[in-house]
C-alpha positions, 0 to 999 in steps of 0.5 A, a space after each residue: 492667499 494663504 491663511 498662515 496655518 501650517 496645515 493649510 498653507 496653500 489655499 484651496 483654489 476654488 475657495 480662495 478665489 471665491 473669498 477674494 471676489 466676495 471681499 472685493 464686492 464687499 469693499 466696493 459696496 461700502 461707497 455709492 460710487 463703488 456700488 454703482 460701479 459694481 452694478 455696471 460690472 454685473 450688467 456687463 457680465 449679463 447679471 451673472 452674480 451668485 456671490 451673495 448666498 441665499 439673500 439675493 441682496 446686492 446693494 445694502 448700507 454696511 455702516 451705521 452713521 452718526 446723526 440723521 443723514 440717510 445716505 453718504 455725503 459724497 459718492 466716494 464716501 462710506 454708505 451710512 444708515 441712520 442710528 436706530 435708538 432703543 427709543 424708536 418703535 418698530 414702525 419708526 425703525 422700519 420707516 427710517 431704514 426704508 427711507 435710507 435704502 431708498 435714498 442710497 439706491 437713488 444715489 447709486 442710480 444717479 451715479 451709474 452713468 459716471 462709471 458705466 464705461 470705466 474699466 477701473 475706479 482707480 485714478 478718478 476724481 471720485 475714486 473711493 478712499 478705500 479700495 480693495 487690492 488683489 493679493 496673491 501672497 507669493 508664488 509658492 502659496 498659490 496654485 497656477 489656477 489661482 494666479 490666473 484667476 486672481 489676474 482675471 479678477 483684477 482685470 474684471 474689477 479694475 483693481 491693483 495687485 500686490 505681492 512679494 518677489 525675491 525676498 530670499 535666496 531660498 525662496 527663489 530656489 523654491 520657485 525655480 523648483 516649482 516652475 522650471 519652465 520659467 526663466 526666473 521668479 518674476 517671469 512666473 508672475 508674467 506667465 499668469 498675467 500678474 505683471 502690469 502697471 497696476 501691480 506692486 511687488 514688495 522686497 525684490 532685493 534679490 532680483 537680477 538685471 533681467 527681472 528688473 528689466 522685465 518689471 520695468 517693461 511691464 511698468 510694475 512697481 517695486 518696493 525695495 526692502 
């Protein structure tokens, strides 16, 4: 959650979490099943959704397709619109787009019962090929509020989390200075709800035995590198 710029290294919490949720929703909207799942989540949260600015448009095709197909071929495939050529007049263009929207919205509504009671789209027969992932870069670049918010975001949308852990000795010392109340680096992630079976930590090369046991108990994945 940092923009890799020296003067903006630590992301503004409100903006960073807003951008993260906007990205999640944008990715989910690229498939029929993702759009249906998103609709079910919004319904669970009383339709409270202000992520889309002034347009108010929630469910729109995002990818131009090839050929004449007006909707995705499968519910976990990319939502597509027909190609509009320069030879089409405005009446034809409007009709094609209108028909495509209608077909996609109908497919979304047909798919809705399959996802309404799901807490996640992961590990389903219809899991989209591309799924968003929550990525707090690592502890020093995230505020406490941001880590808590990103944990809540992963739970809300049933998404995996990836981050970095114990890549270098200096990094570990830095984290210890930032969070003296935590016994080790991994416990900071635990404190903010970022250790569970859908979390994957890169590096981990300097994790001690206590941290490795904590990660194992939380069923958190480790990529040793």
